[in-house]
C-alpha positions as CSV (number, residue, x, y, z in Angstrom):
1,X,0.0,0.0,0.0
2,X,2.9,2.3,0.7
3,X,4.2,1.7,-2.9
4,X,0.6,2.3,-4.1
5,X,0.7,5.8,-2.6
6,X,4.0,6.5,-4.2
7,X,3.0,5.2,-7.6
8,X,-0.8,5.5,-7.9
9,X,-0.9,4.9,-11.7
10,X,1.6,7.6,-12.7
11,X,3.8,9.9,-10.6
12,X,2.8,13.6,-10.7
13,X,3.7,16.8,-9.0
14,X,0.8,18.9,-7.6
15,X,0.0,22.4,-6.4
16,X,2.6,23.5,-3.8
17,X,5.1,21.1,-5.3
18,X,5.6,23.5,-8.2
19,X,6.3,26.4,-5.9
20,X,8.7,24.4,-3.8
21,X,10.7,23.0,-6.8
22,X,10.8,26.4,-8.6
23,X,12.0,28.1,-5.4
24,X,14.6,25.4,-4.5
25,X,16.0,25.3,-8.0
26,X,18.0,28.5,-7.1
27,X,20.6,27.8,-4.4
28,X,20.4,31.4,-3.3
29,X,16.9,30.7,-2.3
30,X,17.9,27.7,-0.4
31,X,20.4,29.8,1.6
32,X,17.7,32.5,2.1
33,X,15.4,30.0,3.9
34,X,18.1,29.5,6.6
35,X,17.9,33.2,7.4
36,X,14.4,34.2,6.3
37,X,10.8,33.1,6.0
38,X,10.1,29.9,4.0
39,X,9.9,30.6,0.2
40,X,10.0,34.3,1.0
41,X,6.4,34.5,2.1
42,X,6.2,37.1,4.8
43,X,2.4,37.6,5.2
44,X,0.6,34.5,4.0
45,X,2.8,32.1,6.0
46,X,5.6,32.9,8.4
47,X,7.3,29.5,8.3
48,X,10.9,28.6,9.1
49,X,11.5,25.3,7.3
50,X,15.0,25.5,5.7
51,X,15.6,21.8,5.8
52,X,12.5,21.2,3.7
53,X,13.8,23.6,1.1
54,X,17.2,21.9,1.3
55,X,15.7,18.5,0.8
56,X,13.7,19.6,-2.2
57,X,16.8,21.2,-3.7
58,X,18.8,18.0,-3.3
59,X,16.0,15.9,-4.8
60,X,15.6,18.3,-7.6
61,X,19.3,18.2,-8.4
62,X,19.2,14.4,-8.4
63,X,15.9,14.1,-10.3
64,X,15.9,17.0,-12.6
65,X,12.7,18.5,-11.3
66,X,10.7,15.4,-12.0
67,X,8.5,13.6,-9.5
68,X,10.3,10.2,-9.3
69,X,13.1,11.1,-6.9
70,X,11.2,13.4,-4.5
71,X,8.3,11.0,-4.2
72,X,10.6,8.1,-3.7
73,X,12.3,10.0,-0.9
74,X,8.9,10.5,0.7
75,X,8.4,6.8,0.8
76,X,11.9,6.1,2.1
77,X,11.4,8.5,5.0
78,X,7.9,7.0,5.7
79,X,9.4,3.6,5.9
80,X,12.1,4.9,8.2
81,X,9.4,6.5,10.4
82,X,7.6,3.1,10.6
83,X,10.9,1.4,11.7
84,X,11.5,4.1,14.4
85,X,7.9,3.8,15.6
86,X,8.2,0.0,15.8
87,X,11.4,0.3,17.9
88,X,9.7,2.8,20.1
89,X,6.5,0.8,20.7
90,X,8.5,-2.4,21.4
91,X,9.7,-0.7,24.6
92,X,6.1,-0.3,25.9
93,X,4.3,-3.4,24.6
94,X,4.7,-6.9,23.2
95,X,6.3,-7.5,19.8
96,X,3.1,-8.4,18.1
97,X,1.2,-5.5,19.6
98,X,3.9,-3.1,18.5
99,X,4.0,-4.7,15.0
100,X,0.2,-4.4,14.6
101,X,0.1,-0.8,15.8
102,X,2.9,0.1,13.5
103,X,1.1,-1.4,10.5
104,X,-2.0,0.4,11.5
105,X,0.0,3.7,11.5
106,X,2.1,3.0,8.4
107,X,-0.8,1.8,6.1
108,X,-3.3,4.4,7.3
109,X,-5.0,5.9,4.2
110,X,-5.0,9.3,6.0
111,X,-1.2,9.4,5.4
112,X,-1.7,9.3,1.6
113,X,-1.1,13.0,1.2
114,X,2.0,13.0,3.3
115,X,3.5,10.3,1.1
116,X,2.1,10.8,-2.4
117,X,2.3,14.6,-2.4
118,X,5.8,15.8,-2.7
119,X,5.4,18.7,-0.3
120,X,3.7,16.4,2.2
121,X,7.3,15.8,3.3
122,X,6.9,18.6,5.8
123,X,5.0,15.9,7.8
124,X,7.1,12.9,7.0
125,X,10.4,14.6,7.5
126,X,9.4,16.4,10.7
127,X,8.1,13.1,12.1
128,X,11.5,11.5,11.3
129,X,13.3,14.0,13.5
130,X,10.6,13.8,16.2
131,X,10.6,10.1,16.5
132,X,14.5,10.0,16.3
133,X,14.6,12.5,19.2
134,X,12.4,10.2,21.4
135,X,14.3,7.0,20.4
136,X,17.7,8.6,21.1
137,X,16.4,10.0,24.4
138,X,15.3,6.5,25.5
139,X,18.6,4.9,24.4
140,X,20.4,7.5,26.6
141,X,18.0,6.8,29.5
142,X,18.6,3.0,29.1
143,X,22.3,3.5,29.3
144,X,23.0,2.5,25.7
145,X,24.5,5.9,24.7
146,X,26.9,8.1,26.7
147,X,25.1,11.4,26.3
148,X,21.8,13.1,25.5
149,X,23.1,15.5,22.9
150,X,22.3,13.4,19.7
151,X,18.6,13.6,20.8
152,X,19.0,17.4,21.3
153,X,20.5,17.7,17.8
154,X,17.7,15.8,16.1
155,X,15.2,18.0,18.0
156,X,16.9,21.2,16.7
157,X,16.8,19.7,13.1
158,X,13.1,19.0,13.6
159,X,12.6,22.7,14.6
160,X,14.0,23.6,11.2
161,X,11.5,21.3,9.5
162,X,8.0,22.0,10.8
163,X,6.5,23.8,13.7
164,X,4.9,20.7,15.3
165,X,8.5,19.7,16.3
166,X,8.5,22.5,18.8
167,X,6.3,20.4,21.0
168,X,9.0,17.7,21.4
169,X,10.1,18.9,24.9
170,X,6.6,18.1,26.1
171,X,7.0,14.6,24.7
172,X,10.3,14.2,26.5
173,X,8.7,15.2,29.8
174,X,5.6,13.0,29.4
175,X,7.5,9.8,28.3
176,X,10.2,10.3,30.9
177,X,7.7,10.8,33.7
178,X,5.7,7.8,32.6
179,X,8.7,5.5,32.7
180,X,10.5,6.8,35.8
181,X,10.1,5.0,39.2
182,X,7.6,6.3,41.7
183,X,8.8,9.3,43.7
184,X,11.3,10.3,41.0
185,X,8.9,11.1,38.1
186,X,8.7,14.9,38.2
187,X,12.4,15.4,39.0
188,X,13.7,12.9,36.4
189,X,11.3,14.2,33.7
190,X,12.2,17.9,34.4
191,X,16.0,17.2,34.4
192,X,15.7,15.2,31.1
193,X,13.7,18.1,29.6
194,X,16.1,20.8,30.6
195,X,18.6,20.5,27.6
196,X,15.6,20.5,25.2
197,X,14.2,23.6,26.8
198,X,17.6,25.3,26.3
199,X,17.6,24.2,22.6
200,X,13.9,25.3,22.2
201,X,14.9,28.7,23.4
202,X,17.7,28.9,20.8
203,X,15.3,27.6,18.1
204,X,12.7,30.2,18.9
205,X,15.3,33.0,19.1
206,X,16.4,32.0,15.6
207,X,12.8,32.1,14.4
208,X,12.4,35.6,16.0
209,X,15.5,36.9,14.2
210,X,14.5,35.3,10.8
211,X,10.8,35.9,10.9
212,X,10.2,38.7,13.2
213,X,7.9,36.3,15.1
214,X,8.7,33.7,17.7
215,X,6.3,31.0,16.6
216,X,5.1,32.0,13.1
217,X,2.5,30.2,11.0
218,X,-0.4,31.2,8.8
219,X,-1.5,34.8,9.0
220,X,-5.1,34.0,9.7
221,X,-4.5,30.7,11.7
222,X,-5.9,30.4,15.1
223,X,-5.2,27.4,17.3
224,X,-8.4,25.9,18.8
225,X,-7.2,23.8,21.8
226,X,-10.6,22.1,22.3
227,X,-10.6,21.0,18.7
228,X,-7.4,19.0,19.4
229,X,-9.5,16.7,21.6
230,X,-11.4,15.6,18.5
231,X,-8.4,15.4,16.3
232,X,-8.6,11.7,16.1
233,X,-11.8,11.8,13.9
234,X,-10.0,12.1,10.5
235,X,-8.0,9.0,11.6
236,X,-11.0,6.8,12.0
237,X,-12.6,4.7,9.1
238,X,-15.0,6.6,6.9
239,X,-18.6,5.6,5.9
240,X,-20.2,3.2,6.1
241,X,-18.5,3.0,9.5
242,X,-19.2,6.7,10.3
243,X,-20.3,5.9,13.8
244,X,-17.0,4.3,14.8
245,X,-15.3,7.6,15.9
246,X,-17.8,7.8,18.7
247,X,-16.5,4.4,19.9
248,X,-12.9,5.4,20.2
249,X,-13.3,6.6,23.8
250,X,-14.9,3.3,25.0
251,X,-12.3,1.4,23.1
252,X,-9.4,3.2,24.8
253,X,-11.2,2.7,28.1
254,X,-11.1,-1.0,27.4
255,X,-7.3,-0.6,26.8
256,X,-6.9,0.9,30.2
257,X,-8.8,-2.0,31.8
258,X,-7.0,-4.6,29.8
259,X,-3.4,-3.5,30.5
260,X,-1.3,-2.9,33.6
261,X,0.6,-0.1,31.8
262,X,-2.0,2.5,32.9
263,X,0.6,5.1,33.6
264,X,1.9,5.3,30.0
265,X,-1.6,5.4,28.4
266,X,-2.5,8.9,29.7
267,X,1.0,10.2,28.7
268,X,0.4,8.9,25.1
269,X,-3.1,10.4,24.9
270,X,-1.9,13.8,26.2
271,X,1.0,13.6,23.7
272,X,-1.5,13.0,20.9
273,X,-3.4,16.2,21.9
274,X,-0.2,18.2,22.3
275,X,1.1,17.2,18.8
276,X,-2.3,17.9,17.3
277,X,-2.4,21.4,18.8
278,X,-0.5,23.1,15.9
279,X,-3.2,21.9,13.4
280,X,-6.2,22.0,15.8
281,X,-9.2,23.5,14.1
282,X,-8.2,22.1,10.7
283,X,-9.8,18.6,11.2
284,X,-13.0,17.5,9.6
285,X,-12.1,16.9,6.0
286,X,-10.2,13.9,4.7
287,X,-7.6,16.0,3.1
288,X,-6.5,17.5,6.5
289,X,-5.7,14.0,7.9
290,X,-2.1,14.7,6.7
291,X,-1.8,17.2,9.6
292,X,-2.2,14.2,12.0
293,X,0.6,12.1,10.5
294,X,2.7,12.6,13.7
295,X,-0.1,12.7,16.3
296,X,-1.5,9.4,15.0
297,X,1.8,7.8,16.0
298,X,0.9,8.6,19.6
299,X,-2.5,7.1,19.0
300,X,-1.0,4.0,17.6
301,X,1.1,3.7,20.7
302,X,-2.0,3.9,22.9
303,X,-3.7,1.2,20.9
304,X,-0.6,-1.1,21.2
305,X,-0.9,-1.1,25.0
306,X,-4.0,-3.2,24.8
307,X,-2.4,-5.9,22.7
308,X,-2.4,-6.6,18.9
309,X,-6.2,-7.2,18.5
310,X,-7.5,-3.6,18.5
311,X,-4.9,-2.1,16.1
312,X,-5.2,-5.2,13.8
313,X,-9.0,-4.9,13.8
314,X,-8.9,-1.1,13.0
315,X,-6.4,-1.9,10.2
316,X,-8.8,-4.3,8.6
317,X,-11.7,-1.8,8.9
318,X,-9.5,0.6,6.9
319,X,-9.1,-1.6,3.9
320,X,-12.2,-0.3,2.0
321,X,-11.1,3.3,2.6
322,X,-7.6,2.5,1.6
323,X,-8.8,0.9,-1.7
324,X,-11.0,4.0,-2.3
325,X,-8.1,6.3,-1.7
326,X,-5.9,4.3,-4.0
327,X,-8.5,4.7,-6.8
328,X,-8.8,8.4,-6.1
329,X,-5.0,8.9,-6.3
330,X,-5.0,7.1,-9.7
331,X,-7.7,9.4,-11.0
332,X,-6.0,12.4,-9.5
333,X,-2.7,11.6,-11.3
334,X,-4.7,11.2,-14.6
335,X,-6.2,14.7,-14.1
336,X,-2.8,16.3,-13.4
337,X,-1.3,14.6,-16.4
338,X,-4.1,15.8,-18.6
339,X,-3.7,19.4,-17.5
340,X,0.1,19.3,-17.9
341,X,-0.1,17.8,-21.4
342,X,-2.7,20.4,-22.4
343,X,-0.5,23.2,-21.2
344,X,2.6,21.7,-22.9
345,X,0.7,21.5,-26.2
346,X,-0.7,25.1,-26.0
347,X,2.7,26.5,-24.9
348,X,4.1,25.3,-28.2
349,X,2.3,28.2,-29.9
350,X,4.7,30.9,-30.8
351,X,2.2,33.8,-30.5
352,X,2.5,35.3,-27.0
353,X,-0.4,37.8,-27.5
354,X,-2.7,35.2,-26.0
355,X,-1.2,35.7,-22.5
356,X,-2.4,34.8,-20.0
357,X,-3.1,31.2,-21.0
358,X,-6.2,30.1,-19.1
359,X,-6.3,26.4,-18.5
360,X,-8.8,24.1,-16.8
361,X,-6.9,23.3,-13.6
362,X,-9.1,22.0,-10.8
363,X,-8.2,23.2,-7.3
364,X,-9.0,19.9,-5.6
365,X,-10.6,16.5,-6.2
366,X,-12.0,14.2,-3.5
367,X,-10.4,16.6,-0.9
368,X,-6.9,16.1,-2.4
369,X,-5.2,19.1,-3.9
370,X,-4.3,19.3,-7.6
371,X,-3.6,22.9,-8.5
372,X,-4.7,25.0,-5.6
373,X,-1.6,27.1,-6.4
374,X,1.4,26.6,-8.7
375,X,-0.5,26.5,-12.0
376,X,1.5,29.6,-13.2
377,X,4.7,27.7,-12.9
378,X,3.7,25.4,-15.7
379,X,4.7,28.0,-18.3
380,X,8.0,28.9,-16.6
381,X,11.4,27.3,-15.8
382,X,12.2,24.7,-14.6
383,X,9.0,23.2,-15.9
384,X,8.9,24.9,-19.3
385,X,11.2,27.1,-21.3
386,X,8.2,28.9,-22.8
387,X,8.2,31.6,-20.1
388,X,4.5,32.3,-20.5
389,X,1.8,33.2,-18.0
390,X,-0.5,30.2,-17.2
391,X,-3.4,30.8,-14.9
392,X,-6.3,28.6,-13.7
393,X,-9.6,28.9,-15.4
394,X,-11.7,28.9,-12.3
395,X,-13.3,31.3,-9.8
396,X,-11.7,31.8,-6.3
397,X,-15.2,31.7,-4.8
398,X,-17.1,29.0,-6.8
399,X,-20.0,29.1,-4.4
400,X,-20.9,32.5,-5.6
401,X,-22.8,32.1,-8.9
402,X,-21.8,35.5,-10.3
403,X,-18.1,34.6,-10.1
404,X,-18.3,31.5,-12.3
405,X,-18.8,33.2,-15.8
406,X,-15.6,33.3,-17.9
407,X,-14.6,36.6,-19.7
408,X,-16.3,37.6,-22.9
409,X,-14.2,39.0,-25.8
410,X,-15.4,42.1,-27.7
411,X,-14.4,45.1,-29.8
412,X,-13.2,47.4,-27.0
413,X,-9.5,48.3,-26.2
414,X,-8.5,48.1,-22.5
415,X,-5.4,49.9,-21.2
416,X,-3.9,50.8,-17.8
417,X,-2.6,54.3,-17.3
418,X,-0.8,55.0,-14.1
419,X,2.4,54.4,-12.1
420,X,4.5,51.3,-12.6
421,X,5.3,49.3,-10.6
422,X,2.3,49.4,-8.3
423,X,4.2,49.0,-5.0
424,X,3.5,50.5,-1.6
425,X,5.1,53.8,-2.6
426,X,3.0,54.0,-5.7
427,X,-0.2,53.4,-3.7
428,X,0.9,56.2,-1.3
429,X,1.2,58.6,-4.2
430,X,-2.2,57.5,-5.6
431,X,-3.8,58.2,-2.3
432,X,-2.3,61.7,-2.5
433,X,-3.9,62.4,-5.9
434,X,-1.7,60.7,-8.6
435,X,-3.8,59.3,-11.4
436,X,-4.2,55.5,-11.9
437,X,-7.0,54.4,-14.2
438,X,-8.3,51.7,-16.5
439,X,-9.4,53.1,-19.9
440,X,-11.9,51.3,-22.1
441,X,-12.0,52.7,-25.6
442,X,-14.9,51.9,-27.9
443,X,-18.7,52.3,-27.7
444,X,-19.9,53.7,-24.3
445,X,-20.4,51.2,-21.5
446,X,-22.1,52.3,-18.3
447,X,-21.4,49.1,-16.3
448,X,-18.1,47.3,-16.5
449,X,-18.1,43.6,-15.8
450,X,-14.5,43.0,-14.7
451,X,-12.7,39.7,-14.1
452,X,-9.3,39.8,-12.3
453,X,-7.3,36.6,-12.9
454,X,-4.6,35.4,-10.5
455,X,-2.7,32.2,-9.7
456,X,-5.4,31.2,-7.2
457,X,-8.3,31.8,-9.7
458,X,-10.3,34.7,-10.7
459,X,-12.7,37.2,-9.1
460,X,-15.5,39.1,-10.8
461,X,-16.4,42.7,-9.9
462,X,-19.2,44.7,-11.4
463,X,-18.7,48.5,-11.4
464,X,-20.9,51.3,-12.7
465,X,-18.7,53.8,-14.7
466,X,-19.4,57.3,-16.0
467,X,-17.3,57.8,-19.1
468,X,-14.6,55.5,-20.4
469,X,-12.2,55.5,-17.3
470,X,-12.3,53.7,-14.1
471,X,-10.1,54.8,-11.2
472,X,-8.0,51.9,-10.0
473,X,-8.9,52.6,-6.4
474,X,-12.6,52.1,-7.3
475,X,-11.8,48.6,-8.6
476,X,-9.4,47.4,-5.9
477,X,-11.6,48.6,-3.0
478,X,-14.8,47.2,-4.6
479,X,-16.7,44.4,-2.7
480,X,-19.2,42.0,-4.2
481,X,-22.1,40.2,-2.5
482,X,-21.1,36.9,-1.1
483,X,-17.3,37.6,-1.4
484,X,-15.3,38.3,1.7
485,X,-13.3,41.5,1.8
486,X,-12.6,43.8,-1.1
487,X,-10.6,42.9,-4.2
488,X,-7.3,44.3,-2.9
489,X,-7.4,42.1,0.2
490,X,-8.4,39.1,-1.8
491,X,-5.4,39.7,-4.1
492,X,-2.5,39.7,-1.7
493,X,-2.4,35.9,-0.9
494,X,-1.9,35.1,-4.6
495,X,0.7,37.8,-5.0
496,X,3.0,36.1,-2.5
497,X,2.9,32.7,-4.2
498,X,2.8,33.7,-7.8
499,X,5.7,33.4,-10.2
500,X,4.7,36.8,-11.5
501,X,2.6,38.9,-9.0
502,X,0.8,40.9,-11.7
503,X,-2.9,40.0,-11.9
504,X,-4.6,40.2,-15.3
505,X,-7.7,42.3,-15.7
506,X,-10.4,41.3,-18.2
507,X,-13.4,43.5,-19.0
508,X,-16.3,41.9,-20.8
509,X,-16.3,43.4,-24.4
510,X,-12.5,44.1,-24.5
511,X,-10.3,42.5,-27.1
512,X,-7.5,41.6,-24.6
513,X,-6.7,41.9,-20.9
514,X,-4.1,44.1,-19.3
515,X,-1.7,43.2,-16.5
516,X,-1.7,45.4,-13.4
517,X,1.9,46.0,-12.5
518,X,1.4,45.0,-8.8
519,X,4.3,43.9,-6.7
520,X,4.3,41.8,-3.6
521,X,4.5,44.9,-1.5
522,X,1.0,46.3,-1.5
523,X,1.6,48.5,1.5
524,X,-1.2,46.7,3.4
525,X,0.6,46.4,6.7
526,X,-0.2,42.7,6.8
527,X,3.4,41.6,7.7
528,X,3.8,39.9,11.1
529,X,1.7,38.9,14.0
530,X,2.6,39.9,17.5
531,X,6.3,38.9,17.8
532,X,5.7,37.4,21.3
533,X,9.3,37.9,22.2
534,X,8.4,37.6,25.9
535,X,8.4,33.9,25.4
536,X,12.2,33.9,25.1
537,X,13.0,35.1,28.6
538,X,10.3,33.0,30.1
539,X,11.8,29.9,28.4
540,X,15.2,30.9,29.6
541,X,13.9,31.0,33.2
542,X,12.2,27.6,33.0
543,X,15.3,26.1,31.3
544,X,17.5,27.3,34.2
545,X,15.0,25.9,36.8
546,X,14.8,22.6,35.0
547,X,18.5,22.2,34.8
548,X,19.1,23.0,38.5
549,X,21.2,20.2,40.0
550,X,22.7,18.9,36.8
551,X,22.1,15.6,34.9
552,X,22.8,12.1,35.7
553,X,22.9,9.3,33.1
554,X,19.8,7.3,33.2
555,X,18.0,9.3,35.9
556,X,17.2,6.1,37.7
557,X,14.8,5.2,35.0
558,X,14.0,1.6,34.2
559,X,16.1,0.3,31.3
560,X,14.3,-3.0,30.9
561,X,11.9,-2.0,28.2
562,X,8.3,-1.9,29.6
563,X,7.3,1.0,31.8
564,X,7.8,0.8,35.6
565,X,5.0,0.7,38.1
């Protein structure tokens, strides 16, 4: 099944893959991501993930920008994660229980996006460092290694991969406390966590310097802690077994009653919630199950404590869903191939006057992304030498009927007259009186039906106009019924991820569109969230408290494998 996710009837890149490969093809960009925000996005997503960019750059250099090598590496890392999880679970349960729970985790169809989608490596690669941190920690506690620093190093590497790894010190505390002898739990766990707190302080300080924000993340993202309690729902079998998620609580209660390892079970369940927190609020759709690639490892550990029967039964219940997902991946690859071949054929035309090239590029299918972003890379290096603008032929807001109609060509001539480029300074001058207009020459039109095409899709705006000129401000500040925010605010996400940030403006009845010379700097003041630098001295204080008294090898923790009562 792992191989089926990797090769679902044809390997294809999708959506963010095009952004990541195009960005990582330039080694200056790779170096940039070690000292700045991921892929240069400063408002849409304040991520610090330099090791993801580096891994994409290496795979691109080896595979020439094709899907074979990067998707193969996703599978290799997924298998490595399964081996790490098996080694971890064997310490807490019997061999067969650990093996069944690892299979449940490794073959879970919810992990299809993490494995079959190249950029899904943000989850597979982060989990590699996370699990390696825990395994190396346990080896040190068991006296098999001489120092704790290899575990600290893998934690730091995880912090350079995905934000969920910032929760690793909590995992260190929980697992150490659960395995320590009675009377030493809090002290042993706190001492073991101390070096990870020092490292976390350093990682967050680097993020503060590189991002201007200690944590970072999506500009509009809000963590919903209570939602993390229900994060297991995407990991349960889908219809016709839709009632099964409600049974998870009683099933885990049976695990508690059936096992004597009751002290470890709460730690694993708390760890599941802790690792789900960064994505809390995103659950509910099958496509978001990728966010729980790491948390589901803790869930697998909880299931293993009750023996092999429960994880094996859940694995069998997932077979219909896994087969369905396999068929969906095959169909998805066919859709992506069809779009790519259509673009290649149309890019062969010499005439560039047809820019932008609008192509049928679905955003998603069966909750799996196809071309949510990245379509505009299909006409540019390294994917094509044509260097033409390719945009998706779809509305940004498909639920609003007025947004779905494509542009209509007519006899008018549309031109833009105003400052170029349209950056923050230009908008400041426009606000002080400098002229910036769209002019429509031809028979008088009292109402302009405008379509603004971007890399995310298009948005329609209907504007009453007196004469043949429309002030640019009237267009950009226009709102439409059923569409959130004005056009200008709806533009800025696409500008940050576009190969060329210029949106194209169509007016019904015009012969050809014009490109607005917008830049990524719209002067909207949407940069960073609250820096939250106060977290750094607070962490320094707790790090000092935790490390008081020094460290001792093993901390008196049982080294025999199963947890101690």
